[in-house]
The first five atom37 places (N, CA, C, CB, O) and aatype in JSON, in Angstrom:
{
  "aatype": [20, 20, 20, 20, 20, 20, 20, 20, 20, 20, 20, 20, 20, 20, 20, 20, 20, 20, 20, 20, 20, 20, 20, 20, 20, 20, 20, 20, 20, 20, 20, 20, 20, 20, 20, 20, 20, 20, 20, 20, 20, 20, 20, 20, 20, 20, 20, 20, 20, 20, 20, 20, 20, 20, 20, 20, 20, 20, 20, 20, 20, 20, 20, 20, 20, 20, 20, 20, 20, 20, 20, 20, 20, 20, 20, 20, 20, 20, 20, 20, 20, 20, 20, 20, 20, 20, 20, 20, 20, 20, 20, 20, 20, 20, 20, 20, 20, 20, 20, 20, 20, 20, 20, 20, 20, 20, 20, 20, 20, 20],
  "atom_mask": [
    [1, 1, 1, 1, 1],
    [1, 1, 1, 1, 1],
    [1, 1, 1, 1, 1],
    [1, 1, 1, 1, 1],
    [1, 1, 1, 1, 1],
    [1, 1, 1, 1, 1],
    [1, 1, 1, 1, 1],
    [1, 1, 1, 1, 1],
    [1, 1, 1, 1, 1],
    [1, 1, 1, 1, 1],
    [1, 1, 1, 1, 1],
    [1, 1, 1, 1, 1],
    [1, 1, 1, 1, 1],
    [1, 1, 1, 1, 1],
    [1, 1, 1, 1, 1],
    [1, 1, 1, 1, 1],
    [1, 1, 1, 1, 1],
    [1, 1, 1, 1, 1],
    [1, 1, 1, 1, 1],
    [1, 1, 1, 1, 1],
    [1, 1, 1, 1, 1],
    [1, 1, 1, 1, 1],
    [1, 1, 1, 1, 1],
    [1, 1, 1, 1, 1],
    [1, 1, 1, 1, 1],
    [1, 1, 1, 1, 1],
    [1, 1, 1, 1, 1],
    [1, 1, 1, 1, 1],
    [1, 1, 1, 1, 1],
    [1, 1, 1, 1, 1],
    [1, 1, 1, 1, 1],
    [1, 1, 1, 1, 1],
    [1, 1, 1, 1, 1],
    [1, 1, 1, 1, 1],
    [1, 1, 1, 1, 1],
    [1, 1, 1, 1, 1],
    [1, 1, 1, 1, 1],
    [1, 1, 1, 1, 1],
    [1, 1, 1, 1, 1],
    [1, 1, 1, 1, 1],
    [1, 1, 1, 1, 1],
    [1, 1, 1, 1, 1],
    [1, 1, 1, 1, 1],
    [1, 1, 1, 1, 1],
    [1, 1, 1, 1, 1],
    [1, 1, 1, 1, 1],
    [1, 1, 1, 1, 1],
    [1, 1, 1, 1, 1],
    [1, 1, 1, 1, 1],
    [1, 1, 1, 1, 1],
    [1, 1, 1, 1, 1],
    [1, 1, 1, 1, 1],
    [1, 1, 1, 1, 1],
    [1, 1, 1, 1, 1],
    [1, 1, 1, 1, 1],
    [1, 1, 1, 1, 1],
    [1, 1, 1, 1, 1],
    [1, 1, 1, 1, 1],
    [1, 1, 1, 1, 1],
    [1, 1, 1, 1, 1],
    [1, 1, 1, 1, 1],
    [1, 1, 1, 1, 1],
    [1, 1, 1, 1, 1],
    [1, 1, 1, 1, 1],
    [1, 1, 1, 1, 1],
    [1, 1, 1, 1, 1],
    [1, 1, 1, 1, 1],
    [1, 1, 1, 1, 1],
    [1, 1, 1, 1, 1],
    [1, 1, 1, 1, 1],
    [1, 1, 1, 1, 1],
    [1, 1, 1, 1, 1],
    [1, 1, 1, 1, 1],
    [1, 1, 1, 1, 1],
    [1, 1, 1, 1, 1],
    [1, 1, 1, 1, 1],
    [1, 1, 1, 1, 1],
    [1, 1, 1, 1, 1],
    [1, 1, 1, 1, 1],
    [1, 1, 1, 1, 1],
    [1, 1, 1, 1, 1],
    [1, 1, 1, 1, 1],
    [1, 1, 1, 1, 1],
    [1, 1, 1, 1, 1],
    [1, 1, 1, 1, 1],
    [1, 1, 1, 1, 1],
    [1, 1, 1, 1, 1],
    [1, 1, 1, 1, 1],
    [1, 1, 1, 1, 1],
    [1, 1, 1, 1, 1],
    [1, 1, 1, 1, 1],
    [1, 1, 1, 1, 1],
    [1, 1, 1, 1, 1],
    [1, 1, 1, 1, 1],
    [1, 1, 1, 1, 1],
    [1, 1, 1, 1, 1],
    [1, 1, 1, 1, 1],
    [1, 1, 1, 1, 1],
    [1, 1, 1, 1, 1],
    [1, 1, 1, 1, 1],
    [1, 1, 1, 1, 1],
    [1, 1, 1, 1, 1],
    [1, 1, 1, 1, 1],
    [1, 1, 1, 1, 1],
    [1, 1, 1, 1, 1],
    [1, 1, 1, 1, 1],
    [1, 1, 1, 1, 1],
    [1, 1, 1, 1, 1],
    [1, 1, 1, 1, 1],
    [1, 1, 1, 1, 1]
  ],
  "atom_positions": [
    [[12.0, -28.48, -15.23], [12.0, -26.9, -14.65], [13.63, -26.7, -15.03], [11.54, -26.67, -12.61], [14.48, -27.58, -14.9]],
    [[13.87, -25.48, -15.48], [15.19, -25.35, -15.98], [16.24, -25.04, -14.79], [15.19, -24.22, -17.07], [16.07, -24.35, -13.78]],
    [[17.09, -25.57, -15.11], [18.35, -25.49, -13.69], [18.41, -24.09, -12.93], [20.15, -25.7, -14.32], [18.2, -24.01, -11.72]],
    [[18.65, -23.22, -13.58], [18.8, -21.8, -13.33], [17.55, -21.22, -12.35], [18.84, -21.04, -14.8], [17.78, -20.53, -11.36]],
    [[16.5, -21.51, -12.7], [15.28, -20.77, -12.12], [15.25, -21.71, -10.82], [13.71, -20.74, -13.17], [15.05, -21.17, -9.73]],
    [[15.46, -23.17, -10.9], [14.91, -24.08, -9.94], [15.93, -23.66, -8.69], [14.93, -25.8, -10.47], [15.62, -23.8, -7.51]],
    [[17.06, -23.2, -9.1], [18.36, -23.03, -8.02], [17.94, -21.48, -7.53], [20.26, -23.14, -8.89], [18.3, -21.28, -6.37]],
    [[17.38, -20.55, -8.03], [17.13, -19.32, -7.6], [15.9, -19.39, -6.81], [17.08, -18.4, -8.66], [15.94, -18.8, -5.73]],
    [[15.0, -19.87, -7.07], [13.74, -20.39, -6.6], [14.03, -21.0, -5.12], [13.15, -21.53, -7.67], [13.66, -20.46, -4.08]],
    [[14.81, -22.32, -5.24], [15.3, -22.61, -3.85], [15.99, -21.67, -2.89], [16.14, -23.56, -3.97], [15.72, -21.54, -1.69]],
    [[16.73, -21.16, -3.47], [17.66, -20.32, -2.71], [16.66, -19.04, -2.12], [18.99, -19.77, -3.77], [16.97, -18.62, -1.0]],
    [[15.72, -18.54, -2.66], [14.6, -17.41, -2.22], [13.55, -18.35, -1.33], [13.71, -16.57, -3.76], [12.94, -17.73, -0.46]],
    [[13.37, -19.31, -1.41], [12.31, -20.04, -0.4], [13.03, -20.31, 0.79], [11.67, -21.47, -0.95], [12.51, -20.29, 1.9]],
    [[14.26, -20.56, 0.55], [15.17, -21.02, 1.97], [15.8, -19.44, 2.66], [16.83, -22.28, 1.39], [16.33, -19.34, 3.77]],
    [[15.62, -18.51, 1.86], [16.35, -17.44, 2.37], [15.83, -16.79, 3.63], [16.45, -16.48, 1.38], [16.66, -16.08, 4.19]],
    [[14.55, -16.88, 4.25], [13.9, -16.23, 5.04], [13.55, -14.76, 4.74], [14.51, -16.38, 6.08], [13.15, -13.97, 5.6]],
    [[13.74, -14.46, 3.38], [13.51, -12.94, 3.12], [11.88, -12.77, 2.64], [14.65, -12.35, 1.81], [11.37, -11.65, 2.53]],
    [[11.27, -13.8, 2.42], [9.7, -13.76, 2.18], [9.09, -14.59, 3.16], [9.23, -14.27, 0.74], [9.47, -15.69, 3.56]],
    [[7.72, -13.64, 3.61], [6.91, -14.3, 4.35], [5.91, -14.97, 3.71], [6.44, -13.57, 5.19], [5.36, -14.43, 2.75]],
    [[5.54, -16.19, 4.13], [4.39, -16.95, 3.52], [3.03, -16.58, 3.62], [4.38, -18.13, 3.95], [2.49, -16.29, 4.68]],
    [[2.37, -16.61, 2.27], [1.12, -16.29, 2.25], [0.39, -17.22, 1.43], [0.97, -15.0, 1.88], [1.06, -17.86, 0.62]],
    [[-0.99, -17.43, 1.46], [-1.7, -18.24, 0.69], [-2.82, -17.64, -0.25], [-2.2, -19.14, 1.54], [-3.36, -16.56, -0.02]],
    [[-3.08, -18.39, -1.26], [-4.13, -18.04, -2.02], [-3.9, -16.89, -2.98], [-5.16, -17.78, -1.18], [-4.49, -16.93, -4.06]],
    [[-3.11, -15.88, -2.7], [-2.55, -15.1, -4.18], [-1.04, -15.1, -4.05], [-3.11, -13.3, -4.42], [-0.45, -15.37, -3.0]],
    [[-0.45, -14.77, -5.22], [0.83, -14.43, -5.52], [1.34, -13.49, -4.42], [0.9, -13.83, -6.88], [2.25, -13.93, -3.72]],
    [[0.94, -12.44, -4.22], [1.57, -11.67, -3.37], [0.42, -10.72, -2.75], [2.75, -10.95, -4.09], [-0.36, -10.18, -3.53]],
    [[0.29, -10.51, -1.4], [-0.58, -9.61, -0.54], [0.17, -8.78, 0.31], [-1.52, -10.34, 0.31], [1.23, -9.15, 0.81]],
    [[-0.36, -7.63, 0.51], [0.43, -6.8, 1.85], [0.4, -5.62, 1.28], [2.09, -7.21, 2.38], [-0.18, -5.48, 0.2]],
    [[1.08, -4.48, 1.95], [1.32, -3.2, 1.64], [2.37, -3.04, 0.49], [1.72, -2.53, 2.85], [2.81, -4.05, -0.05]],
    [[2.72, -2.0, 0.15], [3.56, -1.75, -0.88], [4.78, -2.11, -0.99], [3.61, -0.74, -1.05], [5.35, -2.35, -2.05]],
    [[5.43, -2.17, 0.57], [6.82, -2.8, 0.55], [6.88, -4.38, 0.79], [7.68, -2.11, 1.66], [6.17, -5.09, 1.5]],
    [[7.9, -4.67, 0.0], [8.05, -6.11, -0.09], [8.09, -6.92, 1.42], [9.43, -6.36, -0.9], [7.62, -7.99, 1.8]],
    [[8.79, -5.96, 1.99], [9.17, -6.9, 3.22], [8.01, -6.9, 4.35], [10.63, -6.34, 3.95], [8.11, -7.53, 5.41]],
    [[7.01, -6.2, 4.01], [5.78, -6.19, 4.63], [4.56, -7.02, 4.06], [5.44, -4.89, 4.69], [3.44, -6.99, 4.55]],
    [[4.98, -7.87, 2.78], [4.16, -8.47, 2.08], [4.15, -10.08, 2.36], [4.45, -8.07, 0.77], [5.2, -10.55, 2.79]],
    [[3.14, -10.87, 2.17], [3.26, -12.54, 2.12], [3.31, -12.98, 0.72], [1.95, -13.34, 2.83], [2.72, -12.27, -0.1]],
    [[3.74, -13.76, 0.41], [4.05, -14.4, -0.85], [3.76, -15.81, -1.06], [5.33, -14.26, -1.08], [4.37, -16.53, -0.28]],
    [[3.12, -16.32, -1.75], [3.09, -17.82, -1.97], [4.25, -18.27, -2.93], [1.66, -18.27, -2.6], [4.74, -17.44, -3.69]],
    [[4.6, -19.32, -2.91], [5.76, -20.02, -3.59], [5.78, -19.61, -5.05], [5.66, -21.6, -3.46], [6.87, -19.37, -5.56]],
    [[4.77, -19.54, -5.69], [4.88, -19.07, -7.1], [5.12, -17.57, -7.2], [3.61, -19.42, -7.88], [5.8, -17.06, -8.09]],
    [[4.58, -16.97, -6.34], [4.68, -15.43, -6.13], [6.43, -15.07, -5.94], [3.66, -14.95, -4.56], [7.12, -14.11, -6.3]],
    [[6.69, -16.19, -5.3], [8.31, -15.81, -5.05], [8.99, -16.07, -6.2], [9.09, -16.63, -3.89], [10.02, -15.45, -6.42]],
    [[8.58, -16.91, -7.0], [9.28, -17.39, -8.43], [8.79, -16.12, -9.42], [8.61, -19.15, -9.09], [9.59, -15.52, -10.14]],
    [[7.61, -15.85, -9.37], [7.36, -14.41, -10.1], [8.21, -13.2, -9.79], [5.99, -13.94, -9.79], [8.68, -12.54, -10.72]],
    [[8.43, -12.86, -8.48], [8.94, -12.02, -8.16], [10.77, -12.22, -8.2], [8.22, -11.79, -6.99], [11.59, -11.34, -7.92]],
    [[11.01, -13.36, -8.55], [12.65, -13.25, -8.97], [12.9, -13.06, -10.76], [13.52, -14.93, -8.41], [13.86, -12.58, -11.36]],
    [[11.68, -13.62, -11.28], [11.77, -13.41, -12.81], [11.51, -11.84, -13.15], [10.61, -14.4, -13.61], [12.23, -11.21, -13.92]],
    [[10.43, -11.31, -12.53], [10.21, -10.05, -12.96], [9.51, -9.04, -11.81], [9.36, -10.2, -14.21], [8.34, -8.66, -11.78]],
    [[10.83, -8.64, -10.7], [10.49, -7.93, -9.81], [9.64, -6.65, -9.74], [11.39, -7.8, -9.46], [8.94, -6.34, -8.78]],
    [[9.76, -6.03, -10.75], [8.96, -4.72, -11.16], [8.1, -4.88, -12.13], [9.75, -3.65, -11.6], [8.02, -4.02, -13.02]],
    [[7.13, -6.27, -12.13], [6.06, -6.59, -12.96], [4.72, -6.55, -11.95], [6.35, -8.07, -13.71], [3.58, -6.74, -12.37]],
    [[5.01, -6.31, -10.74], [3.62, -6.45, -9.75], [2.75, -5.28, -10.13], [3.93, -6.35, -7.98], [3.21, -4.21, -10.49]],
    [[1.53, -5.53, -10.03], [0.61, -4.28, -10.01], [-0.43, -4.52, -9.0], [-0.09, -3.97, -11.44], [-1.08, -5.56, -9.02]],
    [[-0.61, -3.59, -8.1], [-1.53, -3.58, -7.09], [-3.26, -3.44, -7.51], [-1.03, -2.42, -6.22], [-3.61, -2.64, -8.37]],
    [[-3.99, -4.08, -6.98], [-5.43, -3.98, -7.25], [-5.89, -2.76, -6.44], [-6.24, -5.33, -6.85], [-7.11, -2.59, -6.46]],
    [[-5.21, -1.91, -5.77], [-5.63, -0.68, -5.04], [-6.85, -1.16, -4.08], [-6.1, 0.57, -6.15], [-7.49, -0.23, -3.6]],
    [[-7.24, -2.39, -3.75], [-8.19, -1.95, -2.57], [-7.9, -3.04, -1.51], [-9.9, -1.89, -3.01], [-7.93, -2.81, -0.3]],
    [[-7.61, -4.33, -2.09], [-7.46, -5.61, -1.05], [-6.03, -5.86, -0.58], [-7.93, -7.03, -1.76], [-5.74, -6.66, 0.3]],
    [[-5.1, -5.02, -1.31], [-3.83, -5.28, -1.01], [-3.28, -6.41, -1.83], [-3.71, -5.51, 0.36], [-2.25, -6.98, -1.47]],
    [[-3.72, -6.65, -2.58], [-3.39, -8.02, -3.5], [-2.56, -7.5, -4.69], [-4.89, -8.86, -4.13], [-2.92, -6.48, -5.29]],
    [[-1.66, -8.07, -4.96], [-0.92, -7.95, -6.19], [-1.1, -8.89, -7.44], [0.34, -8.04, -5.82], [-1.25, -10.11, -7.33]],
    [[-1.08, -8.21, -8.61], [-1.04, -9.43, -9.64], [0.42, -9.38, -10.54], [-2.48, -9.31, -10.78], [1.18, -8.41, -10.59]],
    [[0.57, -10.55, -11.18], [1.55, -10.45, -11.97], [1.1, -10.65, -13.7], [2.55, -11.49, -11.4], [0.42, -11.6, -14.08]],
    [[1.53, -9.73, -14.45], [0.98, -9.96, -15.64], [-0.68, -10.41, -15.76], [1.87, -10.96, -16.17], [-1.07, -11.27, -16.55]],
    [[-1.5, -9.73, -14.9], [-2.66, -9.88, -14.92], [-3.28, -11.03, -14.04], [-2.89, -9.94, -16.14], [-4.49, -10.99, -13.82]],
    [[-2.48, -12.12, -13.49], [-2.92, -13.15, -12.53], [-2.72, -12.78, -11.15], [-2.25, -14.39, -12.74], [-1.64, -12.41, -10.71]],
    [[-3.71, -12.88, -10.52], [-3.31, -12.96, -8.6], [-3.0, -14.52, -8.12], [-4.97, -12.39, -7.41], [-2.53, -14.8, -7.01]],
    [[-3.27, -15.27, -8.9], [-3.2, -16.68, -8.19], [-2.06, -17.92, -8.67], [-4.68, -17.3, -8.42], [-1.66, -18.85, -7.97]],
    [[-1.67, -17.61, -10.1], [-0.89, -18.32, -10.94], [0.03, -17.63, -11.93], [-1.69, -19.1, -11.58], [-0.06, -16.43, -12.2]],
    [[1.08, -18.62, -12.55], [2.09, -18.0, -13.32], [1.38, -18.09, -14.76], [3.61, -18.78, -13.18], [0.76, -19.06, -15.2]],
    [[1.62, -16.69, -15.48], [1.05, -17.07, -16.85], [1.98, -17.79, -17.69], [0.62, -15.88, -17.61], [3.15, -18.04, -17.4]],
    [[1.29, -18.15, -18.95], [2.14, -19.16, -19.99], [3.38, -18.47, -20.31], [1.33, -19.51, -21.49], [4.18, -19.23, -20.87]],
    [[3.87, -17.15, -20.13], [5.27, -16.95, -20.7], [6.16, -17.26, -19.57], [5.54, -15.45, -21.27], [7.26, -17.81, -19.7]],
    [[5.52, -16.81, -18.19], [6.72, -17.13, -17.26], [6.65, -18.68, -16.83], [6.68, -16.14, -15.86], [7.44, -19.11, -15.99]],
    [[5.95, -19.28, -17.28], [5.97, -20.78, -17.11], [6.93, -21.3, -18.23], [4.43, -21.46, -17.23], [7.7, -22.26, -18.1]],
    [[6.81, -20.65, -19.19], [7.64, -21.21, -20.5], [9.21, -20.71, -20.13], [7.0, -20.44, -22.19], [10.12, -21.47, -20.47]],
    [[9.51, -19.63, -19.55], [10.77, -19.27, -19.17], [11.42, -20.05, -18.04], [10.73, -17.95, -18.86], [12.64, -20.07, -17.9]],
    [[10.59, -20.68, -17.26], [11.23, -21.26, -16.04], [11.08, -22.7, -16.32], [10.56, -20.82, -14.62], [11.73, -23.49, -15.63]],
    [[10.23, -23.17, -17.33], [9.99, -24.77, -17.57], [9.32, -25.21, -16.68], [11.1, -25.66, -17.63], [9.17, -26.43, -16.65]],
    [[8.78, -24.47, -15.79], [7.4, -25.02, -14.96], [6.33, -25.75, -15.71], [6.6, -23.82, -14.32], [6.01, -25.22, -16.77]],
    [[5.75, -26.79, -15.41], [4.9, -27.53, -15.89], [3.33, -27.02, -15.24], [5.4, -28.98, -15.59], [3.18, -26.75, -14.05]],
    [[2.48, -26.98, -16.02], [1.09, -26.76, -15.5], [0.7, -27.69, -14.15], [0.05, -27.12, -16.75], [0.15, -27.28, -13.13]],
    [[1.14, -29.02, -14.43], [0.83, -29.92, -13.31], [1.67, -29.61, -12.15], [1.01, -31.35, -13.69], [1.15, -29.52, -11.04]],
    [[3.03, -29.42, -12.34], [4.1, -28.97, -11.16], [3.59, -27.45, -10.56], [5.88, -28.8, -11.92], [3.82, -27.18, -9.38]],
    [[2.96, -26.59, -11.34], [2.3, -25.17, -10.7], [0.96, -25.66, -9.86], [1.77, -23.93, -12.1], [0.71, -25.2, -8.74]],
    [[0.23, -26.51, -10.43], [-0.73, -27.12, -9.6], [-0.57, -27.5, -8.21], [-1.04, -28.12, -10.15], [-1.15, -27.03, -7.23]],
    [[0.41, -28.54, -8.29], [1.02, -29.32, -7.33], [1.43, -28.29, -6.08], [2.28, -30.1, -8.01], [1.06, -28.41, -4.92]],
    [[2.23, -27.31, -6.6], [3.01, -26.51, -5.66], [1.65, -25.27, -5.01], [4.56, -25.68, -6.66], [1.66, -24.78, -3.88]],
    [[0.75, -25.05, -5.92], [-0.61, -24.41, -5.21], [-1.29, -24.94, -4.23], [-1.61, -24.25, -6.0], [-1.77, -24.34, -3.26]],
    [[-1.36, -26.42, -4.56], [-2.18, -27.42, -3.68], [-1.26, -27.61, -2.56], [-2.59, -28.9, -4.4], [-1.92, -27.76, -1.53]],
    [[0.13, -27.66, -2.33], [0.57, -28.06, -1.24], [0.74, -26.47, -0.35], [1.96, -29.02, -1.55], [0.86, -26.47, 0.87]],
    [[0.72, -25.6, -0.89], [0.84, -24.12, -0.03], [-0.51, -23.94, 0.32], [1.41, -22.67, -0.91], [-0.65, -23.91, 1.55]],
    [[-1.63, -23.81, -0.37], [-2.9, -23.54, -0.15], [-3.69, -24.38, 0.68], [-3.42, -23.46, -1.21], [-4.22, -23.98, 1.72]],
    [[-3.79, -25.62, 0.21], [-4.72, -26.55, 0.62], [-4.08, -27.04, 1.66], [-5.15, -27.53, -0.33], [-4.5, -26.71, 2.76]],
    [[-2.85, -27.97, 1.58], [-2.42, -28.62, 2.69], [-1.5, -27.95, 3.67], [-1.87, -29.69, 2.27], [-0.76, -28.54, 4.46]],
    [[-1.62, -26.65, 3.54], [-0.68, -25.53, 4.15], [0.82, -25.84, 4.63], [-1.37, -25.0, 5.38], [1.2, -25.72, 5.79]],
    [[1.52, -26.22, 3.65], [2.83, -26.85, 3.98], [3.64, -25.59, 4.02], [3.39, -28.02, 2.89], [3.32, -24.51, 3.52]],
    [[4.69, -25.87, 4.67], [5.78, -24.66, 5.05], [6.86, -24.47, 3.56], [6.9, -25.26, 6.71], [7.05, -25.36, 2.73]],
    [[7.34, -23.38, 3.53], [8.42, -23.33, 2.74], [9.69, -24.23, 2.55], [8.78, -22.35, 3.0], [10.26, -24.44, 1.48]],
    [[10.06, -24.78, 3.92], [10.98, -25.74, 3.61], [10.43, -27.03, 3.1], [11.75, -25.95, 4.71], [11.07, -27.65, 2.25]],
    [[9.22, -27.52, 3.58], [8.94, -28.51, 2.87], [8.63, -28.54, 1.54], [8.19, -28.95, 3.34], [8.77, -29.49, 0.76]],
    [[8.15, -27.31, 1.32], [7.97, -27.24, -0.31], [9.17, -27.15, -1.33], [7.17, -26.0, -0.63], [9.25, -27.52, -2.5]],
    [[9.99, -26.59, -0.58], [11.36, -26.46, -1.28], [11.79, -28.03, -1.48], [12.55, -25.52, -0.28], [12.09, -28.49, -2.58]],
    [[11.79, -28.66, -0.46], [12.11, -30.21, -0.47], [11.83, -31.1, -1.75], [11.3, -30.83, 0.63], [12.49, -31.78, -2.53]],
    [[10.45, -30.74, -1.54], [9.47, -31.22, -2.87], [10.04, -30.86, -3.99], [8.01, -30.59, -2.97], [10.37, -31.81, -4.71]],
    [[10.33, -29.51, -4.47], [10.91, -29.1, -5.66], [12.16, -29.32, -5.63], [10.7, -27.87, -5.97], [12.59, -29.26, -6.78]],
    [[12.96, -29.55, -4.9], [14.36, -29.93, -5.02], [14.37, -31.52, -5.61], [15.12, -29.77, -3.47], [15.24, -31.88, -6.4]],
    [[13.4, -32.37, -5.18], [13.42, -33.8, -5.32], [12.57, -34.0, -6.69], [12.76, -34.59, -3.94], [12.9, -34.87, -7.5]],
    [[11.64, -33.3, -6.86], [11.09, -33.73, -8.05], [10.88, -32.74, -9.09], [9.95, -34.32, -7.79], [10.04, -33.11, -9.91]],
    [[11.36, -31.59, -9.31], [11.49, -30.57, -10.25], [12.77, -30.56, -10.91], [11.26, -29.33, -9.67], [13.01, -29.71, -11.77]]
  ]
}
């Protein structure tokens, strides 16, 4: 992962400005402070904060057409690999790890 994006991602994960969510990049009402984000949603928000599109029904938001993961272009921008993206998704969604735990893994492994 590229150092710039890793640094910004870790800062955001540790900032307490984002509420943690699961299974989608972003869910909630229109205001960010009332939304829940998965770790990948936070990274997407850092890269492209105006790129969110509402589904209009379930309060879920997509980024470049995806509700659950970063697209290839965003992965290329950040240098995040598909396997590392999958690992972060698994830690957040299946293992229900906290942002501090996930940020420690990112810091040590990416």
